[in-house]
C-alpha positions in Angstrom: -71.0 -29.7 53.0 -73.1 -28.7 50.0 -75.1 -31.1 47.9 -74.8 -31.4 44.1 -77.6 -33.0 42.1 -77.0 -35.9 39.7 -79.4 -37.9 37.6 -79.3 -41.7 37.6 -81.1 -44.3 35.5 -82.3 -47.7 36.4 -80.2 -50.6 35.1 -81.6 -54.1 35.1 -78.8 -56.1 33.5 -75.2 -57.2 34.4 -74.4 -58.8 31.0 -71.1 -57.8 29.7 -72.5 -57.1 26.2 -75.2 -54.8 27.7 -72.6 -53.0 29.9 -70.3 -52.5 26.9 -73.2 -51.0 24.9 -74.1 -48.8 27.8 -70.6 -47.4 27.9 -70.6 -46.9 24.2 -73.7 -44.8 24.6 -71.9 -42.5 27.0 -73.1 -43.9 30.4 -71.3 -45.4 33.3 -72.6 -48.5 35.2 -72.9 -47.7 38.9 -74.3 -49.1 42.1 -75.9 -47.4 45.2 -75.6 -49.0 48.6 -75.6 -48.0 52.3 -78.1 -46.3 54.5 -81.7 -46.7 53.4 -80.8 -49.2 50.6 -81.9 -52.8 51.5 -80.2 -54.3 48.5 -77.6 -52.7 46.3 -79.3 -50.8 43.5 -77.8 -50.9 40.0 -78.0 -47.7 38.0 -76.2 -45.8 35.3 -75.1 -42.1 35.2 -73.9 -39.9 32.3 -70.2 -40.2 31.8 -69.8 -36.4 31.1 -71.7 -35.4 34.3 -69.7 -37.8 36.5 -66.4 -36.6 35.0 -67.4 -33.0 35.7 -68.0 -34.0 39.4 -64.7 -35.7 39.6 -62.8 -32.7 38.3 -64.7 -30.5 40.8 -63.8 -32.9 43.6 -60.1 -32.1 43.2 -60.8 -28.7 44.8 -63.6 -29.5 47.3 -65.7 -32.4 48.6 -69.5 -32.5 48.4 -72.5 -34.7 48.8 -74.3 -36.0 45.7 -78.0 -35.7 45.6 -78.7 -38.7 43.4 -82.2 -39.1 41.9 -83.3 -42.2 39.9 -85.2 -41.0 36.9 -87.7 -43.8 36.5 -88.7 -44.3 40.2 -88.0 -40.7 41.5 -86.1 -42.3 44.4 -83.6 -39.9 46.0 -80.4 -40.8 47.8 -77.9 -38.5 49.6 -74.6 -40.1 48.7 -70.8 -39.9 48.7 -68.9 -41.0 45.6 -67.1 -43.9 47.3 -65.2 -45.5 44.4 -64.5 -44.9 40.7 -62.8 -47.3 38.3 -61.0 -46.3 35.1 -60.2 -48.2 32.0 -56.4 -49.0 32.1 -55.9 -47.9 28.5 -58.4 -45.2 27.6 -58.6 -43.8 31.2 -62.4 -43.5 30.7 -64.6 -44.1 33.8 -66.0 -47.6 33.6 -67.8 -48.0 37.0 -68.8 -46.0 40.1 -70.0 -46.7 43.6 -72.3 -44.3 45.5 -72.6 -44.7 49.2 -75.9 -43.6 50.6 -75.7 -41.8 53.9 -78.1 -40.6 56.7 -78.1 -36.9 57.4 -78.6 -37.7 61.1 -75.6 -40.1 61.5 -71.9 -39.1 61.6 -69.7 -40.4 58.8 -66.0 -40.5 58.0 -64.8 -38.4 55.2 -61.4 -37.2 53.8 -61.6 -33.5 53.2 -59.1 -31.8 50.8 -56.6 -29.3 52.2 -56.0 -26.0 50.3 -53.2 -23.7 51.1 -53.9 -20.0 51.2 -51.5 -17.1 50.9 -47.7 -16.8 50.2 -45.4 -17.9 53.0 -42.8 -15.3 54.2 -40.2 -18.0 54.0 -40.9 -18.5 50.3 -40.3 -14.8 49.7 -36.9 -15.2 51.5 -35.9 -18.0 49.2 -37.3 -21.0 51.0 -39.3 -23.9 49.4 -42.9 -24.7 50.5 -43.8 -28.4 50.7 -47.4 -29.6 51.2 -47.1 -32.9 52.9 -50.7 -33.7 53.6 -53.4 -33.1 51.0 -56.4 -34.6 52.9 -57.6 -34.6 56.5 -59.9 -37.3 57.7 -62.8 -36.1 60.0 -66.0 -37.5 61.4 -69.3 -35.5 61.4 -72.8 -35.5 60.2 -72.9 -35.1 56.4 -74.2 -31.5 56.4 -71.6 -30.5 59.0 -68.7 -31.8 56.9 -66.6 -28.9 55.4 -66.2 -29.0 51.6 -62.6 -27.9 52.0 -60.1 -27.1 54.7 -58.2 -23.9 54.1 -54.8 -23.5 55.7 -53.2 -20.0 55.8 -49.4 -20.2 55.3 -48.7 -16.5 55.2 -46.8 -16.4 58.5 -44.6 -19.4 57.9 -40.8 -18.7 58.0 -38.1 -20.9 56.8 -38.0 -24.0 59.1 -41.7 -23.5 60.2 -44.4 -26.2 59.8 -48.1 -26.5 60.4 -49.5 -29.7 61.9 -53.0 -31.1 61.9 -53.4 -30.1 65.5 -52.7 -26.4 64.6 -55.7 -26.2 62.3 -59.1 -25.1 63.6 -62.1 -26.6 61.8 -65.4 -24.9 62.4 -68.5 -26.9 63.3 -69.4 -30.1 65.2 -66.6 -32.2 63.8 -64.1 -34.7 65.1 -60.6 -34.8 63.5 -59.4 -38.4 63.0 -56.0 -37.7 61.4 -53.3 -37.7 64.2 -52.6 -34.1 65.4 -48.8 -34.5 65.0 -49.0 -35.1 61.3 -47.3 -32.4 59.2 -49.6 -30.6 56.7 -47.1 -28.1 55.3 -43.6 -26.9 55.9 -41.1 -24.4 54.5 -37.6 -25.6 54.1 -34.3 -24.0 53.0 -33.5 -24.4 49.3 -31.3 -27.3 48.5 -27.7 -26.4 47.9 -26.2 -27.6 44.6 -22.8 -29.2 45.4 -20.5 -29.9 42.5 -19.4 -33.5 42.4 -15.7 -34.2 42.7 -14.1 -35.6 39.5 -14.2 -39.3 39.3 -10.9 -41.2 39.6 -11.3 -42.5 36.1 -11.6 -38.9 34.8 -8.5 -37.9 36.7 -6.5 -40.9 35.3 -7.6 -39.9 31.8 -6.4 -36.3 32.3 -3.1 -37.5 33.8 -2.5 -40.0 31.0 -1.8 -37.5 28.2 0.6 -35.6 30.4 2.5 -38.8 31.0 2.6 -39.5 27.3 3.9 -36.0 26.6 6.7 -36.5 29.2 7.8 -39.8 27.5 7.9 -38.1 24.1 10.1 -35.3 25.5 12.5 -37.8 27.0 12.8 -39.7 23.7 13.5 -36.5 21.7 16.2 -35.5 24.2 17.9 -39.0 23.9 17.8 -38.7 20.1 19.6 -35.3 20.2 22.3 -36.8 22.4 22.9 -39.6 20.0 23.3 -37.1 17.1 
């Protein structure tokens, strides 16, 4: 798994007014904890830089090489948690988990599908059931993304976790029987039968017409 650098800045206050001002200036309050961190370290990072990393993480995972500007301390971290404002959707807090490069860790790696399934060309529908696979490995042995080739899938075929080969010294934690992707037959559109009320409404005018005809015939007889 590759490393991406990110600059952090010391933060010495937890007062709400100071945190609000920090956010207004374009920074996100954050905390570093984990391996090599005796006590949680409070820092801040630029909102724009963190948002860029979040967008990138949709497609691949990575380690964050976090350096604190004032002390020049460096931490190899995973972005563990991110909190968003419920109204503005801006990032309001982030947690960075410091890891040791020599110790295995757990991570959820994104799954990307590659190719166009044969079954789709024949009219089938492809469904990606699983979007992440959890594995255990040393940080630098973790893959950034797991690619799954779906080219050979016919209608009715599936690929399970146990079918995927992941290179390197890694242990797959997600159960092997879990389905990653499948190709199904297209859903058939069945026209619903007319409701009883609709049938009654259609029959009612016919009955009224019948009654009118009977009345007219009786009037003719009387004449």
